[in-house]
Kinemage of the C-alpha trace (Angstrom):
@kinemage 1
@onewidth
@group {chain A} dominant
@subgroup {mainchain}
@vectorlist {calphas} color= white
{ca unk a 1} P 23.150 -37.440 26.521
{ca unk a 2} L 19.525 -36.632 27.121
{ca unk a 3} L 17.155 -35.713 24.389
{ca unk a 4} L 16.398 -32.104 26.081
{ca unk a 5} L 20.244 -31.326 26.470
{ca unk a 6} L 20.957 -31.596 22.710
{ca unk a 7} L 20.777 -28.263 21.383
{ca unk a 8} L 22.110 -26.783 17.403
{ca unk a 9} L 25.138 -25.579 16.912
{ca unk a 10} L 25.012 -21.931 15.986
{ca unk a 11} L 25.825 -22.330 12.336
{ca unk a 12} L 23.311 -25.063 12.063
{ca unk a 13} L 21.042 -22.503 13.725
{ca unk a 14} L 21.043 -20.264 11.390
{ca unk a 15} L 20.758 -22.585 8.486
{ca unk a 16} L 17.363 -23.490 10.088
{ca unk a 17} L 16.176 -20.358 10.318
{ca unk a 18} L 17.162 -19.539 6.581
{ca unk a 19} L 15.517 -22.632 5.287
{ca unk a 20} L 12.267 -21.584 7.753
{ca unk a 21} L 12.148 -18.216 5.764
{ca unk a 22} L 12.845 -19.847 2.557
{ca unk a 23} L 9.916 -22.344 2.721
{ca unk a 24} L 7.831 -19.329 4.144
{ca unk a 25} L 8.318 -17.562 1.094
{ca unk a 26} L 7.774 -20.209 -1.158
{ca unk a 27} L 4.558 -21.130 0.560
{ca unk a 28} L 3.235 -17.203 0.440
{ca unk a 29} L 4.633 -17.312 -3.276
{ca unk a 30} L 2.151 -20.350 -3.975
{ca unk a 31} L -0.811 -19.009 -1.961
{ca unk a 32} L -0.668 -15.254 -3.217
{ca unk a 33} L -3.540 -15.021 -5.477
{ca unk a 34} L -5.586 -15.590 -1.901
{ca unk a 35} L -2.894 -14.372 0.474
{ca unk a 36} L -2.622 -11.096 -0.995
{ca unk a 37} L -6.352 -10.348 -0.652
{ca unk a 38} L -6.474 -11.530 3.029
{ca unk a 39} L -3.397 -9.391 3.929
{ca unk a 40} L -4.809 -6.427 2.133
{ca unk a 41} L -8.278 -6.751 3.908
{ca unk a 42} L -6.513 -7.085 7.084
{ca unk a 43} L -4.491 -3.836 6.496
{ca unk a 44} L -7.471 -1.869 5.493
{ca unk a 45} L -9.650 -2.936 8.732
{ca unk a 46} L -6.663 -1.951 11.035
{ca unk a 47} L -6.045 1.548 9.565
{ca unk a 48} L -10.259 1.559 10.190
{ca unk a 49} L -10.026 0.848 13.720
{ca unk a 50} L -9.220 4.492 14.866
{ca unk a 51} L -12.557 5.781 12.984
{ca unk a 52} L -14.463 3.260 15.459
{ca unk a 53} L -12.700 4.514 18.657
{ca unk a 54} L -12.962 8.152 17.340
{ca unk a 55} L -16.865 7.796 17.415
{ca unk a 56} L -16.969 6.421 20.398
{ca unk a 57} L -14.866 9.252 22.105
{ca unk a 58} L -17.935 11.364 20.383
{ca unk a 59} L -20.186 10.073 22.951
{ca unk a 60} L -21.744 7.037 20.727
{ca unk a 61} L -22.191 3.910 21.929
{ca unk a 62} L -20.191 1.023 20.766
{ca unk a 63} L -22.986 -0.361 19.049
{ca unk a 64} L -24.149 2.821 16.982
{ca unk a 65} L -20.176 3.928 15.960
{ca unk a 66} L -19.924 -0.213 15.141
{ca unk a 67} L -22.931 0.216 13.011
{ca unk a 68} L -21.937 3.621 11.227
{ca unk a 69} L -18.390 2.161 10.419
{ca unk a 70} L -19.878 -0.863 8.714
{ca unk a 71} L -22.298 1.171 6.870
{ca unk a 72} L -19.757 4.056 5.628
{ca unk a 73} L -17.338 0.906 4.948
{ca unk a 74} L -19.830 -1.034 2.804
{ca unk a 75} L -21.325 2.443 1.040
{ca unk a 76} L -17.805 3.422 0.326
{ca unk a 77} L -16.455 0.417 -0.899
{ca unk a 78} L -19.092 -0.333 -3.144
{ca unk a 79} L -18.943 3.217 -4.666
{ca unk a 80} L -15.127 2.815 -4.973
{ca unk a 81} L -15.904 -0.599 -6.753
{ca unk a 82} L -18.584 0.440 -8.977
{ca unk a 83} L -16.157 3.651 -10.097
{ca unk a 84} L -13.606 1.340 -10.839
{ca unk a 85} L -15.566 -0.774 -13.160
{ca unk a 86} L -17.460 2.289 -14.733
{ca unk a 87} L -13.899 3.838 -15.588
{ca unk a 88} L -12.276 0.897 -16.860
{ca unk a 89} L -15.287 0.225 -18.819
{ca unk a 90} L -14.794 3.730 -20.674
{ca unk a 91} L -10.952 2.939 -20.562
{ca unk a 92} L -11.767 0.167 -22.851
{ca unk a 93} L -13.902 1.930 -25.444
{ca unk a 94} L -11.491 5.283 -25.269
{ca unk a 95} L -8.072 2.702 -25.955
{ca unk a 96} L -8.191 3.578 -29.967
{ca unk a 97} L -7.817 7.245 -29.310
{ca unk a 98} L -4.622 6.885 -27.158
{ca unk a 99} L -2.219 7.045 -29.779
{ca unk a 100} L 0.510 9.696 -30.478
{ca unk a 101} L 0.560 11.140 -33.790
{ca unk a 102} L 3.753 9.352 -35.354
{ca unk a 103} L 4.947 13.040 -36.861
{ca unk a 104} L 5.867 14.155 -33.440
{ca unk a 105} L 9.571 13.799 -31.580
{ca unk a 106} L 9.716 10.676 -29.896
{ca unk a 107} L 6.111 9.530 -31.215
{ca unk a 108} L 7.335 5.534 -31.655
{ca unk a 109} L 8.608 5.591 -28.323
{ca unk a 110} L 5.751 6.997 -26.420
{ca unk a 111} L 3.267 4.837 -28.704
{ca unk a 112} L 5.381 1.707 -27.123
{ca unk a 113} L 5.129 2.881 -23.637
{ca unk a 114} L 1.144 3.295 -24.128
{ca unk a 115} L 0.899 -0.315 -25.790
{ca unk a 116} L 2.960 -1.534 -23.027
{ca unk a 117} L 0.722 -0.524 -20.074
{ca unk a 118} L -2.235 -1.237 -22.036
{ca unk a 119} L -0.841 -4.941 -21.609
{ca unk a 120} L -0.540 -4.794 -18.366
{ca unk a 121} L -3.912 -3.329 -17.160
{ca unk a 122} L -6.709 -6.163 -16.570
{ca unk a 123} L -8.854 -4.758 -19.016
{ca unk a 124} L -10.430 -7.908 -20.036
{ca unk a 125} L -10.854 -9.372 -16.234
{ca unk a 126} L -13.634 -6.994 -14.656
{ca unk a 127} L -15.373 -9.859 -13.555
{ca unk a 128} L -12.244 -10.836 -11.787
{ca unk a 129} L -11.679 -7.384 -10.374
{ca unk a 130} L -15.429 -7.287 -9.478
{ca unk a 131} L -15.137 -10.751 -7.742
{ca unk a 132} L -11.639 -9.571 -5.704
{ca unk a 133} L -13.684 -6.565 -4.950
{ca unk a 134} L -16.421 -7.924 -3.481
{ca unk a 135} L -14.263 -10.222 -1.390
{ca unk a 136} L -12.104 -7.427 -0.180
{ca unk a 137} L -15.445 -5.191 0.610
{ca unk a 138} L -16.732 -7.888 2.652
{ca unk a 139} L -13.648 -9.335 4.312
{ca unk a 140} L -12.945 -6.067 5.653
{ca unk a 141} L -16.557 -5.697 7.113
{ca unk a 142} L -16.203 -8.895 8.681
{ca unk a 143} L -12.943 -8.016 9.983
{ca unk a 144} L -13.639 -4.420 11.000
{ca unk a 145} L -16.424 -5.788 13.166
{ca unk a 146} L -14.102 -8.655 14.437
{ca unk a 147} L -11.011 -6.610 15.705
{ca unk a 148} L -12.276 -4.844 19.187
{ca unk a 149} L -12.883 -8.697 20.377
{ca unk a 150} L -9.544 -10.134 18.894
{ca unk a 151} L -8.014 -7.478 21.090
{ca unk a 152} L -9.974 -8.235 23.821
{ca unk a 153} L -9.245 -12.158 23.585
{ca unk a 154} L -5.535 -11.663 23.151
{ca unk a 155} L -5.227 -9.538 26.182
{ca unk a 156} L -7.280 -12.252 27.991
{ca unk a 157} L -5.274 -15.010 26.489
{ca unk a 158} L -1.554 -13.395 26.952
{ca unk a 159} L -2.241 -10.779 29.818
{ca unk a 160} L -2.171 -7.154 29.376
{ca unk a 161} L 1.553 -6.844 30.549
{ca unk a 162} L 3.296 -9.542 28.107
{ca unk a 163} L 6.037 -7.788 26.286
{ca unk a 164} L 5.280 -9.080 23.218
{ca unk a 165} L 1.778 -7.983 22.687
{ca unk a 166} L 2.526 -4.775 24.053
{ca unk a 167} L 5.133 -4.252 21.104
{ca unk a 168} L 2.560 -6.011 18.886
{ca unk a 169} L 0.019 -2.771 19.888
{ca unk a 170} L 2.989 -0.393 19.880
{ca unk a 171} L 3.902 -1.416 15.895
{ca unk a 172} L 0.023 -1.273 14.889
{ca unk a 173} L 0.061 1.779 16.718
{ca unk a 174} L 2.964 3.193 14.765
{ca unk a 175} L 1.571 2.004 11.315
{ca unk a 176} L -1.888 3.351 12.065
{ca unk a 177} L -0.331 6.778 12.780
{ca unk a 178} L 2.019 6.942 9.717
{ca unk a 179} L -0.885 5.574 7.188
{ca unk a 180} L -3.228 8.047 8.531
{ca unk a 181} L -0.605 10.689 7.452
{ca unk a 182} L 0.385 9.499 4.579
{ca unk a 183} L -3.204 9.085 3.395
{ca unk a 184} L -3.945 12.738 3.639
{ca unk a 185} L -0.522 13.672 1.874
{ca unk a 186} L -2.181 11.251 -0.684
{ca unk a 187} L -5.406 13.129 -0.762
{ca unk a 188} L -3.509 16.017 -1.489
{ca unk a 189} L -2.037 14.435 -4.263
{ca unk a 190} L -5.243 12.955 -5.918
{ca unk a 191} L -7.157 15.875 -5.293
{ca unk a 192} L -4.520 18.088 -6.984
{ca unk a 193} L -3.745 15.511 -9.741
{ca unk a 194} L -7.740 15.237 -10.773
{ca unk a 195} L -8.584 18.953 -10.874
{ca unk a 196} L -5.536 19.699 -12.949
{ca unk a 197} L -6.388 17.042 -15.360
{ca unk a 198} L -10.039 18.139 -15.197
{ca unk a 199} L -9.178 21.634 -15.892
{ca unk a 200} L -6.951 20.726 -19.153
{ca unk a 201} L -9.723 18.313 -20.203
{ca unk a 202} L -7.777 15.145 -19.819
{ca unk a 203} L -10.131 12.105 -20.229
{ca unk a 204} L -10.335 10.168 -17.099
{ca unk a 205} L -9.426 12.440 -14.582
{ca unk a 206} L -10.937 10.934 -11.886
{ca unk a 207} L -9.691 7.769 -12.201
{ca unk a 208} L -5.924 9.178 -12.759
{ca unk a 209} L -6.707 11.095 -9.372
{ca unk a 210} L -7.456 7.960 -7.406
{ca unk a 211} L -4.402 6.136 -8.925
{ca unk a 212} L -2.255 8.769 -7.712
{ca unk a 213} L -3.935 8.631 -4.156
{ca unk a 214} L -3.487 4.351 -4.274
{ca unk a 215} L 0.066 4.708 -5.773
{ca unk a 216} L 1.150 7.240 -3.090
{ca unk a 217} L 1.278 4.947 -0.654
{ca unk a 218} L 4.417 3.546 -2.331
{ca unk a 219} L 7.775 4.861 -1.340
{ca unk a 220} L 9.950 6.672 -4.025
{ca unk a 221} L 8.277 5.536 -7.262
{ca unk a 222} L 4.565 5.701 -6.781
{ca unk a 223} L 3.928 9.044 -7.927
{ca unk a 224} L 6.342 8.278 -10.720
{ca unk a 225} L 4.261 5.325 -11.617
{ca unk a 226} L 1.209 7.436 -11.172
{ca unk a 227} L 2.239 10.156 -13.446
{ca unk a 228} L 2.725 8.224 -16.526
{ca unk a 229} L -0.852 7.659 -17.472
{ca unk a 230} L -1.870 11.404 -17.667
{ca unk a 231} L 1.657 12.653 -19.240
{ca unk a 232} L 0.777 9.769 -21.891
{ca unk a 233} L -2.476 10.835 -22.511
{ca unk a 234} L -1.857 14.989 -22.408
{ca unk a 235} L 1.063 13.722 -24.872
{ca unk a 236} L -1.480 11.604 -27.062
{ca unk a 237} L -4.094 14.958 -26.946
{ca unk a 238} L -2.423 18.055 -27.124
{ca unk a 239} L 1.421 17.046 -27.928
{ca unk a 240} L 4.972 16.491 -26.484
{ca unk a 241} L 4.561 20.241 -25.105
{ca unk a 242} L 1.573 19.541 -22.980
{ca unk a 243} L 3.083 15.853 -21.823
{ca unk a 244} L 6.577 18.124 -20.462
{ca unk a 245} L 4.306 20.716 -19.027
{ca unk a 246} L 2.342 17.606 -17.081
{ca unk a 247} L 5.175 16.249 -16.248
{ca unk a 248} L 6.876 19.513 -14.393
{ca unk a 249} L 3.343 20.046 -12.477
{ca unk a 250} L 3.746 16.199 -11.055
{ca unk a 251} L 7.716 16.994 -10.101
{ca unk a 252} L 6.414 20.549 -8.555
{ca unk a 253} L 3.750 18.757 -6.544
{ca unk a 254} L 5.593 15.687 -5.511
{ca unk a 255} L 8.340 18.183 -4.349
{ca unk a 256} L 6.008 20.132 -2.167
{ca unk a 257} L 4.028 17.354 -0.713
{ca unk a 258} L 7.613 15.258 0.180
{ca unk a 259} L 9.349 18.180 1.181
{ca unk a 260} L 7.329 20.258 2.971
{ca unk a 261} L 3.916 18.723 3.672
{ca unk a 262} L 4.718 15.230 5.047
{ca unk a 263} L 7.871 16.508 6.971
{ca unk a 264} L 5.231 18.685 8.688
{ca unk a 265} L 2.905 15.863 9.434
{ca unk a 266} L 5.505 13.541 10.816
{ca unk a 267} L 8.526 13.863 12.256
{ca unk a 268} L 9.947 10.595 11.803
{ca unk a 269} L 10.162 8.574 8.490
{ca unk a 270} L 10.052 4.756 7.516
{ca unk a 271} L 13.494 4.330 9.712
{ca unk a 272} L 14.542 2.143 6.385
{ca unk a 273} L 17.771 2.519 4.487
{ca unk a 274} L 16.700 3.584 1.043
{ca unk a 275} L 18.256 0.524 -0.394
{ca unk a 276} L 16.001 -1.786 1.586
{ca unk a 277} L 12.898 0.111 0.882
{ca unk a 278} L 13.539 0.015 -2.702
{ca unk a 279} L 14.078 -4.095 -2.659
{ca unk a 280} L 11.577 -5.365 -0.376
{ca unk a 281} L 8.660 -3.168 -3.034
{ca unk a 282} L 9.851 -5.492 -5.773
{ca unk a 283} L 10.517 -8.545 -3.214
{ca unk a 284} L 7.373 -8.205 -2.129
{ca unk a 285} L 5.723 -7.724 -5.309
{ca unk a 286} L 6.903 -10.691 -6.761
{ca unk a 287} L 5.678 -12.790 -3.593
{ca unk a 288} L 2.324 -11.154 -3.402
{ca unk a 289} L 1.766 -9.627 -7.237
{ca unk a 290} L 0.459 -5.686 -7.453
{ca unk a 291} L -0.855 -5.708 -3.396
{ca unk a 292} L 3.219 -6.394 -2.681
{ca unk a 293} L 3.955 -2.928 -3.715
{ca unk a 294} L 1.153 -1.527 -1.308
{ca unk a 295} L 1.844 -3.605 1.578
{ca unk a 296} L 5.936 -4.022 1.400
{ca unk a 297} L 6.878 -1.766 3.450
{ca unk a 298} L 4.465 -2.679 6.427
{ca unk a 299} L 5.747 -6.261 5.856
{ca unk a 300} L 9.051 -5.715 6.021
{ca unk a 301} L 8.707 -3.506 9.126
{ca unk a 302} L 6.809 -6.423 11.035
{ca unk a 303} L 9.738 -9.020 9.638
{ca unk a 304} L 12.259 -6.520 11.434
{ca unk a 305} L 10.461 -6.021 14.231
{ca unk a 306} L 10.305 -9.883 14.638
{ca unk a 307} L 13.744 -10.029 14.184
{ca unk a 308} L 14.444 -7.452 16.899
{ca unk a 309} L 13.162 -9.482 19.327
{ca unk a 310} L 15.922 -12.390 18.975
{ca unk a 311} L 19.598 -12.309 19.790
{ca unk a 312} L 20.402 -14.165 17.110
{ca unk a 313} L 18.302 -11.995 14.553
{ca unk a 314} L 18.809 -8.868 15.854
{ca unk a 315} L 22.079 -7.646 14.141
{ca unk a 316} L 20.031 -8.622 10.609
{ca unk a 317} L 17.307 -6.005 12.053
{ca unk a 318} L 19.681 -3.302 12.519
{ca unk a 319} L 21.563 -4.059 8.994
{ca unk a 320} L 17.998 -3.717 7.840
{ca unk a 321} L 17.465 -0.098 9.346
{ca unk a 322} L 18.718 2.851 8.868
{ca unk a 323} L 20.765 5.260 11.069
{ca unk a 324} L 17.541 7.166 12.068
{ca unk a 325} L 16.571 3.761 13.161
{ca unk a 326} L 19.038 3.093 15.619
{ca unk a 327} L 18.836 3.853 19.391
{ca unk a 328} L 21.070 6.394 20.794
{ca unk a 329} L 23.100 6.103 23.891
């Protein structure tokens, strides 16, 4: 028997696929400190690419549009980084005031939650935050500059009619549309939260508004996580009644945004089962750290699209998708 006629039995093919996936997961886990930053910068760059095309459609030359995008990214990124550093520094100074009166109902549990959350915050490593933020900022700038050239090189190398390339571009287009709509809804979240907290004189209202905007990208649990700090601050400042009112406000805001605003802006959802969405968030968070919560859904969708391309794994892609994602005959 010639060597090129040898074919692995089907069950061995499945074992090899599982082994490759396992090795890939271990590799990503070991390189997560830098891999998470690289993936996040790629994700942000892809979302910024439509802005460049929009400016070109407005009549600006490619060079002028690119310059405007790069300057805007640099200014916005530097502003957000400076805001986070200042806000976290202020938070460090105000930590002693975040304590619930022990005479109130459930005060002991509230204080334990506050201590737990504060232990998770990177309050003692502002230098690390600045370093990571600076890396992401410049990586995004370079990637935004390179993306149009990368697209041209892919088309030139693989051919404009290459099926895999067409599917990849379509997938990126769907990502961009979905997350732009998600960003609009999250902006509504963030502005609404920051406004209400400012009116009620809750400390660091802008920081909690920004946190709400960012965590809104995490399906199902993002807004719940974003609500915890403002509710606890309201509890420590005004009492449990105010905390309950704050929680009710978040429920109303979330219900309006997710039941009316988001469905109105987009006619389709993630096309993933609820369990897959929930499980993928924690799996990617285990692999990549906190960034995994933000990138878990797009990374899962990329894997599903990859599995769809091969007959041996197509069934697995269908298993991960919801009924809405199945093609109708």
